[in-house]
N, C-alpha and C positions, 0 to 999 in steps of 0.2 A: 506492502500502501504506501503511495506517495503520489507525489501532486507534478504536475507537467503548467509548464509556463508557455505561452505566447505573448512574447517580447513587442513592440510596432515604432517604428518613430518615423512622424510624418514630419515630412519640411522641403515645401513648406507647405503652411496651410493657408487660408485665405481669407475663409471666415469657418467662426462654429459651422461642426456640424458633426453628424455624425457617421461612426464604421462601425462594423460587425467584426467577432472573431467565433466563425462559425466550424465546436471540431464534429469532428465523425470520428468512427469507431469501424471498422471495415466497410464503411463508405455506408452508416448507418448515422443520422443525428443525432446527439448526445446534447448540444447546449450548443444556446445562438449570445453570447454577450452581446448589448451597445456598449457604445462606448464614446467618447462626447471627446472631440479635439478642438482646440482651439491656436487662435491663431500666434505667435509665427510659423512657433512649433512645437509638436510635441508628443512627447513620446508618452505611453500606455500600454497594459498588459491585461493578460486575465491569465483564469488557472481554472484548472482541473484538476479535482482527487479523481486518481485511476487506482480501482481496485486491483487486488489479485487478480483475480478470473479478467482482466481485463488489459491484457497481455495484448499483444498482437501492430496490425499496421493501425498509427493514426494519421489525420488531415486537420490538418487547421487554416478555413482558405476566411482568407482579409477579406470583408467588404465595405465597398461605400455605402450612403446611403440609398440609394437606388439598386443597391443591391447585388450591385454588376461587381465584378474582381478585382481584384488588385495586384493579392497573390496566395498564392498558395504551398500552405509549408507541410512536408511529409516525414516522419517519424516512428518507431518500433518500439515497440515498451517486451523488454524479455526479462530473463532472469540475471 
């Protein structure tokens, strides 16, 4: 059991806006975390507690307020 973190830096940020960290395990939605970013640049993160039974491939999609993809990060949880 432990935590996974997704850190994001947005630079530049023109105006206050929402972004999302969308967490998937084996391509199944686990969490959709709403984050506010503000000018002129902003660093933010989300985290998720991962249980012993949740090993395997994970992905975090970083999306803008309209749901458009910014970046996708993949990782795997193992022993």
